[in-house]
N, CA, C and O atoms as a Tinker XYZ file with bonds, in Angstrom:
   368  protein
     1  N      8.919000  -10.309000  -21.177000    73     2
     2  CA     9.049000   -8.985000  -21.746000    64     1     3
     3  C     10.317000   -8.861000  -22.569000    63     2     4     5
     4  O     10.320000   -8.279000  -23.654000    81     3
     5  N     11.388000   -9.417000  -22.038000    73     3     6
     6  CA    12.675000   -9.255000  -22.713000    64     5     7
     7  C     12.718000   -9.945000  -24.078000    63     6     8     9
     8  O     13.484000   -9.532000  -24.948000    81     7
     9  N     11.904000  -10.995000  -24.280000    73     7    10
    10  CA    11.901000  -11.670000  -25.574000    64     9    11
    11  C     11.397000  -10.760000  -26.687000    63    10    12    13
    12  O     11.812000  -10.900000  -27.837000    81    11
    13  N     10.507000   -9.830000  -26.357000    73    11    14
    14  CA     9.946000   -8.940000  -27.358000    64    13    15
    15  C     10.649000   -7.603000  -27.474000    63    14    16    17
    16  O     10.203000   -6.738000  -28.228000    81    15
    17  N     11.727000   -7.415000  -26.753000    73    15    18
    18  CA    12.435000   -6.132000  -26.767000    64    17    19
    19  C     13.853000   -6.289000  -27.303000    63    18    20    21
    20  O     14.460000   -7.353000  -27.188000    81    19
    21  N     14.362000   -5.228000  -27.882000    73    19    22
    22  CA    15.729000   -5.246000  -28.403000    64    21    23
    23  C     16.762000   -5.109000  -27.287000    63    22    24    25
    24  O     17.927000   -5.466000  -27.465000    81    23
    25  N     16.334000   -4.593000  -26.140000    73    23    26
    26  CA    17.255000   -4.444000  -25.013000    64    25    27
    27  C     16.618000   -5.050000  -23.762000    63    26    28    29
    28  O     15.413000   -5.298000  -23.714000    81    27
    29  N     17.448000   -5.278000  -22.769000    73    27    30
    30  CA    16.984000   -5.901000  -21.527000    64    29    31
    31  C     16.174000   -4.901000  -20.702000    63    30    32    33
    32  O     16.575000   -3.750000  -20.534000    81    31
    33  N     15.044000   -5.351000  -20.199000    73    31    34
    34  CA    14.199000   -4.506000  -19.357000    64    33    35
    35  C     14.135000   -5.116000  -17.958000    63    34    36    37
    36  O     13.944000   -6.323000  -17.811000    81    35
    37  N     14.294000   -4.284000  -16.938000    73    35    38
    38  CA    14.227000   -4.725000  -15.549000    64    37    39
    39  C     13.011000   -4.070000  -14.905000    63    38    40    41
    40  O     12.857000   -2.850000  -14.954000    81    39
    41  N     12.153000   -4.884000  -14.303000    73    39    42
    42  CA    10.983000   -4.372000  -13.594000    64    41    43
    43  C     11.297000   -4.413000  -12.103000    63    42    44    45
    44  O     11.560000   -5.481000  -11.551000    81    43
    45  N     11.271000   -3.280000  -11.468000    73    43    46
    46  CA    11.561000   -3.201000  -10.036000    64    45    47
    47  C     10.251000   -3.032000   -9.275000    63    46    48    49
    48  O      9.389000   -2.244000   -9.665000    81    47
    49  N     10.116000   -3.775000   -8.193000    73    47    50
    50  CA     8.895000   -3.740000   -7.383000    64    49    51
    51  C      9.273000   -3.574000   -5.915000    63    50    52    53
    52  O      9.215000   -4.541000   -5.156000    81    51
    53  N      9.662000   -2.363000   -5.499000    73    51    54
    54  CA    10.181000   -2.167000   -4.143000    64    53    55
    55  C      9.169000   -2.417000   -3.028000    63    54    56    57
    56  O      9.569000   -2.673000   -1.893000    81    55
    57  N      7.888000   -2.350000   -3.315000    73    55    58
    58  CA     6.887000   -2.563000   -2.264000    64    57    59
    59  C      6.371000   -4.000000   -2.226000    63    58    60    61
    60  O      5.585000   -4.349000   -1.346000    81    59
    61  N      6.796000   -4.819000   -3.150000    73    59    62
    62  CA     6.247000   -6.168000   -3.282000    64    61    63
    63  C      6.393000   -7.010000   -2.014000    63    62    64    65
    64  O      5.518000   -7.823000   -1.717000    81    63
    65  N      7.451000   -6.835000   -1.282000    73    63    66
    66  CA     7.703000   -7.671000   -0.113000    64    65    67
    67  C      7.205000   -7.042000    1.179000    63    66    68    69
    68  O      7.441000   -7.585000    2.258000    81    67
    69  N      6.517000   -5.901000    1.088000    73    67    70
    70  CA     5.945000   -5.254000    2.269000    64    69    71
    71  C      4.464000   -5.582000    2.363000    63    70    72    73
    72  O      3.771000   -5.654000    1.349000    81    71
    73  N      3.982000   -5.780000    3.587000    73    71    74
    74  CA     2.537000   -5.937000    3.731000    64    73    75
    75  C      1.907000   -4.546000    3.793000    63    74    76    77
    76  O      2.619000   -3.542000    3.786000    81    75
    77  N      0.573000   -4.484000    3.855000    73    75    78
    78  CA    -0.113000   -3.185000    3.812000    64    77    79
    79  C      0.260000   -2.295000    4.996000    63    78    80    81
    80  O      0.418000   -1.086000    4.829000    81    79
    81  N      0.402000   -2.868000    6.179000    73    79    82
    82  CA     0.770000   -2.068000    7.352000    64    81    83
    83  C      2.160000   -1.463000    7.163000    63    82    84    85
    84  O      2.385000   -0.301000    7.500000    81    83
    85  N      3.084000   -2.247000    6.626000    73    83    86
    86  CA     4.433000   -1.741000    6.379000    64    85    87
    87  C      4.433000   -0.665000    5.292000    63    86    88    89
    88  O      5.232000    0.270000    5.344000    81    87
    89  N      3.546000   -0.796000    4.317000    73    87    90
    90  CA     3.447000    0.219000    3.272000    64    89    91
    91  C      2.972000    1.544000    3.851000    63    90    92    93
    92  O      3.494000    2.598000    3.489000    81    91
    93  N      1.976000    1.503000    4.755000    73    91    94
    94  CA     1.529000    2.729000    5.440000    64    93    95
    95  C      2.675000    3.314000    6.263000    63    94    96    97
    96  O      2.874000    4.528000    6.278000    81    95
    97  N      3.430000    2.450000    6.947000    73    95    98
    98  CA     4.550000    2.920000    7.771000    64    97    99
    99  C      5.623000    3.577000    6.903000    63    98   100   101
   100  O      6.196000    4.596000    7.288000    81    99
   101  N      5.893000    3.000000    5.743000    73    99   102
   102  CA     6.873000    3.589000    4.833000    64   101   103
   103  C      6.405000    4.965000    4.367000    63   102   104   105
   104  O      7.202000    5.900000    4.283000    81   103
   105  N      5.131000    5.087000    4.068000    73   103   106
   106  CA     4.590000    6.390000    3.652000    64   105   107
   107  C      4.774000    7.427000    4.755000    63   106   108   109
   108  O      5.161000    8.565000    4.489000    81   107
   109  N      4.496000    7.028000    5.989000    73   107   110
   110  CA     4.683000    7.968000    7.104000    64   109   111
   111  C      6.151000    8.342000    7.250000    63   110   112   113
   112  O      6.478000    9.507000    7.481000    81   111
   113  N      7.034000    7.362000    7.117000    73   111   114
   114  CA     8.471000    7.607000    7.240000    64   113   115
   115  C      8.959000    8.558000    6.143000    63   114   116   117
   116  O      9.796000    9.422000    6.403000    81   115
   117  N      8.453000    8.407000    4.943000    73   115   118
   118  CA     8.919000    9.216000    3.813000    64   117   119
   119  C      8.294000   10.603000    3.747000    63   118   120   121
   120  O      8.949000   11.558000    3.330000    81   119
   121  N      7.021000   10.723000    4.160000    73   119   122
   122  CA     6.351000   12.005000    3.972000    64   121   123
   123  C      5.489000   12.479000    5.108000    63   122   124   125
   124  O      4.832000   13.514000    4.996000    81   123
   125  N      5.474000   11.736000    6.214000    73   123   126
   126  CA     4.686000   12.152000    7.375000    64   125   127
   127  C      3.191000   12.207000    7.086000    63   126   128   129
   128  O      2.699000   11.563000    6.160000    81   127
   129  N      2.481000   12.982000    7.888000    73   127   130
   130  CA     1.027000   13.085000    7.748000    64   129   131
   131  C      0.578000   13.598000    6.380000    63   130   132   133
   132  O     -0.433000   13.122000    5.865000    81   131
   133  N      1.297000   14.558000    5.766000    73   131   134
   134  CA     0.850000   15.003000    4.438000    64   133   135
   135  C      0.793000   13.866000    3.408000    63   134   136   137
   136  O     -0.130000   13.816000    2.596000    81   135
   137  N      1.768000   12.959000    3.437000    73   135   138
   138  CA     1.744000   11.837000    2.498000    64   137   139
   139  C      0.637000   10.856000    2.861000    63   138   140   141
   140  O     -0.039000   10.335000    1.975000    81   139
   141  N      0.443000   10.597000    4.156000    73   139   142
   142  CA    -0.657000    9.722000    4.564000    64   141   143
   143  C     -1.999000   10.305000    4.125000    63   142   144   145
   144  O     -2.865000    9.578000    3.638000    81   143
   145  N     -2.171000   11.610000    4.297000    73   143   146
   146  CA    -3.410000   12.266000    3.858000    64   145   147
   147  C     -3.601000   12.117000    2.352000    63   146   148   149
   148  O     -4.708000   11.842000    1.889000    81   147
   149  N     -2.532000   12.296000    1.593000    73   147   150
   150  CA    -2.619000   12.161000    0.139000    64   149   151
   151  C     -3.028000   10.745000   -0.249000    63   150   152   153
   152  O     -3.863000   10.556000   -1.134000    81   151
   153  N     -2.438000    9.747000    0.412000    73   151   154
   154  CA    -2.784000    8.360000    0.108000    64   153   155
   155  C     -4.244000    8.066000    0.434000    63   154   156   157
   156  O     -4.935000    7.401000   -0.337000    81   155
   157  N     -4.707000    8.559000    1.571000    73   155   158
   158  CA    -6.107000    8.324000    1.951000    64   157   159
   159  C     -7.074000    9.023000    1.001000    63   158   160   161
   160  O     -8.120000    8.469000    0.662000    81   159
   161  N     -6.735000   10.230000    0.573000    73   159   162
   162  CA    -7.673000   11.043000   -0.206000    64   161   163
   163  C     -7.585000   10.854000   -1.719000    63   162   164   165
   164  O     -8.554000   11.123000   -2.428000    81   163
   165  N     -6.438000   10.396000   -2.222000    73   163   166
   166  CA    -6.255000   10.375000   -3.675000    64   165   167
   167  C     -5.886000    9.014000   -4.253000    63   166   168   169
   168  O     -5.561000    8.920000   -5.436000    81   167
   169  N     -5.928000    7.959000   -3.443000    73   167   170
   170  CA    -5.692000    6.613000   -3.961000    64   169   171
   171  C     -6.803000    5.702000   -3.448000    63   170   172   173
   172  O     -7.460000    5.996000   -2.449000    81   171
   173  N     -6.994000    4.610000   -4.141000    73   171   174
   174  CA    -7.902000    3.577000   -3.644000    64   173   175
   175  C     -7.587000    2.263000   -4.346000    63   174   176   177
   176  O     -6.978000    2.249000   -5.415000    81   175
   177  N     -8.005000    1.169000   -3.739000    73   175   178
   178  CA    -7.775000   -0.147000   -4.312000    64   177   179
   179  C     -9.076000   -0.903000   -4.497000    63   178   180   181
   180  O     -9.061000   -2.084000   -4.845000    81   179
   181  N    -10.182000   -0.255000   -4.275000    73   179   182
   182  CA   -11.501000   -0.887000   -4.341000    64   181   183
   183  C    -11.745000   -1.498000   -5.720000    63   182   184   185
   184  O    -11.580000   -0.829000   -6.740000    81   183
   185  N    -12.137000   -2.769000   -5.742000    73   183   186
   186  CA   -12.442000   -3.433000   -7.009000    64   185   187
   187  C    -13.631000   -2.795000   -7.709000    63   186   188   189
   188  O    -13.749000   -2.877000   -8.931000    81   187
   189  N    -14.516000   -2.157000   -6.942000    73   187   190
   190  CA   -15.700000   -1.521000   -7.520000    64   189   191
   191  C    -15.445000   -0.065000   -7.910000    63   190   192   193
   192  O    -16.301000    0.569000   -8.527000    81   191
   193  N    -14.282000    0.465000   -7.557000    73   191   194
   194  CA   -13.962000    1.856000   -7.871000    64   193   195
   195  C    -14.772000    2.850000   -7.060000    63   194   196   197
   196  O    -14.971000    3.984000   -7.494000    81   195
   197  N    -15.242000    2.445000   -5.896000    73   195   198
   198  CA   -16.104000    3.288000   -5.054000    64   197   199
   199  C    -15.343000    4.503000   -4.531000    63   198   200   201
   200  O    -14.375000    4.366000   -3.783000    81   199
   201  N    -15.788000    5.688000   -4.931000    73   199   202
   202  CA   -15.200000    6.940000   -4.441000    64   201   203
   203  C    -16.213000    7.713000   -3.600000    63   202   204   205
   204  O    -16.002000    8.892000   -3.316000    81   203
   205  N    -17.297000    7.074000   -3.203000    73   203   206
   206  CA   -18.345000    7.727000   -2.417000    64   205   207
   207  C    -18.179000    7.507000   -0.918000    63   206   208   209
   208  O    -18.555000    8.364000   -0.118000    81   207
   209  N    -17.623000    6.374000   -0.539000    73   207   210
   210  CA   -17.516000    6.017000    0.878000    64   209   211
   211  C    -16.092000    6.233000    1.379000    63   210   212   213
   212  O    -15.166000    5.543000    0.952000    81   211
   213  N    -15.921000    7.197000    2.290000    73   211   214
   214  CA   -14.600000    7.532000    2.849000    64   213   215
   215  C    -14.454000    6.847000    4.193000    63   214   216   217
   216  O    -15.305000    7.008000    5.069000    81   215
   217  N    -13.399000    6.095000    4.364000    73   215   218
   218  CA   -13.073000    5.393000    5.605000    64   217   219
   219  C    -11.787000    5.989000    6.174000    63   218   220   221
   220  O    -11.169000    6.841000    5.535000    81   219
   221  N    -11.380000    5.558000    7.350000    73   219   222
   222  CA   -10.120000    6.031000    7.946000    64   221   223
   223  C     -8.937000    5.717000    7.036000    63   222   224   225
   224  O     -7.952000    6.455000    7.033000    81   223
   225  N     -9.018000    4.650000    6.277000    73   223   226
   226  CA    -7.943000    4.205000    5.390000    64   225   227
   227  C     -8.088000    4.728000    3.965000    63   226   228   229
   228  O     -7.219000    4.474000    3.131000    81   227
   229  N     -9.149000    5.443000    3.671000    73   227   230
   230  CA    -9.345000    5.993000    2.329000    64   229   231
   231  C    -10.691000    5.615000    1.749000    63   230   232   233
   232  O    -11.596000    5.211000    2.478000    81   231
   233  N    -10.825000    5.746000    0.437000    73   231   234
   234  CA   -12.088000    5.490000   -0.251000    64   233   235
   235  C    -12.227000    4.032000   -0.663000    63   234   236   237
   236  O    -11.242000    3.366000   -0.981000    81   235
   237  N    -13.460000    3.551000   -0.653000    73   235   238
   238  CA   -13.752000    2.204000   -1.122000    64   237   239
   239  C    -15.063000    1.700000   -0.569000    63   238   240   241
   240  O    -15.647000    2.303000    0.332000    81   239
   241  N    -15.525000    0.579000   -1.119000    73   239   242
   242  CA   -16.795000    0.000000   -0.685000    64   241   243
   243  C    -16.697000   -0.559000    0.729000    63   242   244   245
   244  O    -17.687000   -0.591000    1.461000    81   243
   245  N    -15.507000   -0.998000    1.108000    73   243   246
   246  CA   -15.301000   -1.549000    2.445000    64   245   247
   247  C    -15.571000   -3.036000    2.553000    63   246   248   249
   248  O    -15.316000   -3.632000    3.599000    81   247
   249  N    -16.090000   -3.657000    1.479000    73   247   250
   250  CA   -16.445000   -5.073000    1.570000    64   249   251
   251  C    -15.748000   -5.965000    0.552000    63   250   252   253
   252  O    -15.713000   -7.182000    0.738000    81   251
   253  N    -15.196000   -5.404000   -0.512000    73   251   254
   254  CA   -14.501000   -6.249000   -1.489000    64   253   255
   255  C    -13.160000   -6.699000   -0.885000    63   254   256   257
   256  O    -12.692000   -6.093000    0.079000    81   255
   257  N    -12.540000   -7.745000   -1.434000    73   255   258
   258  CA   -11.266000   -8.223000   -0.880000    64   257   259
   259  C    -10.179000   -7.153000   -0.817000    63   258   260   261
   260  O     -9.401000   -7.130000    0.138000    81   259
   261  N    -10.107000   -6.271000   -1.808000    73   259   262
   262  CA    -9.081000   -5.220000   -1.791000    64   261   263
   263  C     -9.314000   -4.249000   -0.645000    63   262   264   265
   264  O     -8.369000   -3.856000    0.040000    81   263
   265  N    -10.564000   -3.859000   -0.432000    73   263   266
   266  CA   -10.885000   -2.944000    0.675000    64   265   267
   267  C    -10.624000   -3.608000    2.023000    63   266   268   269
   268  O    -10.088000   -2.981000    2.937000    81   267
   269  N    -11.007000   -4.880000    2.143000    73   267   270
   270  CA   -10.773000   -5.586000    3.403000    64   269   271
   271  C     -9.284000   -5.667000    3.712000    63   270   272   273
   272  O     -8.877000   -5.483000    4.859000    81   271
   273  N     -8.471000   -5.940000    2.700000    73   271   274
   274  CA    -7.019000   -6.023000    2.891000    64   273   275
   275  C     -6.444000   -4.668000    3.289000    63   274   276   277
   276  O     -5.622000   -4.580000    4.201000    81   275
   277  N     -6.879000   -3.613000    2.603000    73   275   278
   278  CA    -6.386000   -2.270000    2.918000    64   277   279
   279  C     -6.828000   -1.841000    4.315000    63   278   280   281
   280  O     -6.034000   -1.275000    5.066000    81   279
   281  N     -8.083000   -2.105000    4.668000    73   279   282
   282  CA    -8.596000   -1.738000    5.990000    64   281   283
   283  C     -7.841000   -2.478000    7.092000    63   282   284   285
   284  O     -7.476000   -1.882000    8.106000    81   283
   285  N     -7.609000   -3.768000    6.897000    73   283   286
   286  CA    -6.891000   -4.557000    7.902000    64   285   287
   287  C     -5.450000   -4.073000    8.040000    63   286   288   289
   288  O     -4.936000   -3.974000    9.154000    81   287
   289  N     -4.797000   -3.770000    6.924000    73   287   290
   290  CA    -3.429000   -3.266000    6.971000    64   289   291
   291  C     -3.343000   -1.920000    7.661000    63   290   292   293
   292  O     -2.421000   -1.671000    8.437000    81   291
   293  N     -4.304000   -1.049000    7.380000    73   291   294
   294  CA    -4.313000    0.269000    8.019000    64   293   295
   295  C     -4.537000    0.119000    9.525000    63   294   296   297
   296  O     -3.889000    0.799000   10.320000    81   295
   297  N     -5.451000   -0.768000    9.915000    73   295   298
   298  CA    -5.713000   -0.991000   11.346000    64   297   299
   299  C     -4.458000   -1.507000   12.049000    63   298   300   301
   300  O     -4.146000   -1.063000   13.154000    81   299
   301  N     -3.737000   -2.437000   11.422000    73   299   302
   302  CA    -2.491000   -2.942000   12.006000    64   301   303
   303  C     -1.444000   -1.837000   12.100000    63   302   304   305
   304  O     -0.703000   -1.768000   13.080000    81   303
   305  N     -1.377000   -0.974000   11.090000    73   303   306
   306  CA    -0.450000    0.163000   11.096000    64   305   307
   307  C     -0.767000    1.097000   12.263000    63   306   308   309
   308  O      0.134000    1.491000   13.003000    81   307
   309  N     -2.023000    1.445000   12.429000    73   307   310
   310  CA    -2.435000    2.360000   13.501000    64   309   311
   311  C     -2.104000    1.772000   14.873000    63   310   312   313
   312  O     -1.697000    2.496000   15.781000    81   311
   313  N     -2.280000    0.455000   15.020000    73   311   314
   314  CA    -1.990000   -0.213000   16.299000    64   313   315
   315  C     -0.497000   -0.506000   16.475000    63   314   316   317
   316  O     -0.080000   -0.939000   17.550000    81   315
   317  N      0.305000   -0.279000   15.443000    73   315   318
   318  CA     1.742000   -0.555000   15.523000    64   317   319
   319  C      2.067000   -2.029000   15.440000    63   318   320   321
   320  O      3.125000   -2.456000   15.903000    81   319
   321  N      1.178000   -2.814000   14.859000    73   319   322
   322  CA     1.356000   -4.264000   14.772000    64   321   323
   323  C      1.946000   -4.665000   13.423000    63   322   324   325
   324  O      1.273000   -5.291000   12.604000    81   323
   325  N      3.202000   -4.300000   13.199000    73   323   326
   326  CA     3.870000   -4.673000   11.957000    64   325   327
   327  C      5.361000   -4.765000   12.217000    63   326   328   329
   328  O      5.871000   -4.173000   13.168000    81   327
   329  N      6.057000   -5.506000   11.370000    73   327   330
   330  CA     7.504000   -5.629000   11.465000    64   329   331
   331  C      8.128000   -4.312000   11.019000    63   330   332   333
   332  O      7.832000   -3.834000    9.924000    81   331
   333  N      8.990000   -3.713000   11.850000    73   331   334
   334  CA     9.645000   -2.464000   11.446000    64   333   335
   335  C     10.369000   -2.639000   10.112000    63   334   336   337
   336  O     10.922000   -3.704000    9.836000    81   335
   337  N     10.363000   -1.611000    9.303000    73   335   338
   338  CA    10.931000   -1.701000    7.960000    64   337   339
   339  C     12.399000   -2.087000    7.966000    63   338   340   341
   340  O     12.842000   -2.798000    7.063000    81   339
   341  N     13.162000   -1.648000    8.943000    73   339   342
   342  CA    14.588000   -1.988000    9.015000    64   341   343
   343  C     14.790000   -3.486000    9.220000    63   342   344   345
   344  O     15.853000   -4.013000    8.895000    81   343
   345  N     13.780000   -4.180000    9.756000    73   343   346
   346  CA    13.900000   -5.608000   10.032000    64   345   347
   347  C     13.396000   -6.472000    8.879000    63   346   348   349
   348  O     13.489000   -7.698000    8.947000    81   347
   349  N     12.864000   -5.859000    7.823000    73   347   350
   350  CA    12.351000   -6.615000    6.686000    64   349   351
   351  C     13.527000   -7.026000    5.809000    63   350   352   353
   352  O     14.263000   -6.169000    5.322000    81   351
   353  N     13.715000   -8.348000    5.600000    73   351   354
   354  CA    14.838000   -8.783000    4.772000    64   353   355
   355  C     14.637000   -8.376000    3.317000    63   354   356   357
   356  O     13.517000   -8.379000    2.806000    81   355
   357  N     15.723000   -8.031000    2.672000    73   355   358
   358  CA    15.680000   -7.667000    1.259000    64   357   359
   359  C     15.785000   -8.935000    0.425000    63   358   360   361
   360  O     16.711000   -9.720000    0.630000    81   359
   361  N     14.868000   -9.160000   -0.508000    73   359   362
   362  CA    14.940000  -10.374000   -1.324000    64   361   363
   363  C     16.152000  -10.338000   -2.251000    63   362   364   365
   364  O     16.552000   -9.280000   -2.737000    81   363
   365  N     16.715000  -11.495000   -2.480000    73   363   366
   366  CA    17.834000  -11.606000   -3.419000    64   365   367
   367  C     19.065000  -11.177000   -2.805000    63   366   368
   368  O     20.116000  -11.201000   -3.446000    81   367
């Protein structure tokens, strides 16, 4: 990107090193149930763009790789099976 720009551009990806369960936990930490509800109702990662099927983790077909990853991460979050965010090392 920087080769085509007159100034230096920095791309920050704060969620890149978190797994899906940790991402759900961060959402709860930052906004509680209202933020979790917003994520379930107004976001999706389904490769097919399925907005007809509502699951505990949100909308999606439930069978594509993106839905499977999101469903598994949400299940781990609900069960508390994730590394606490304070214990996640910061890259760099």
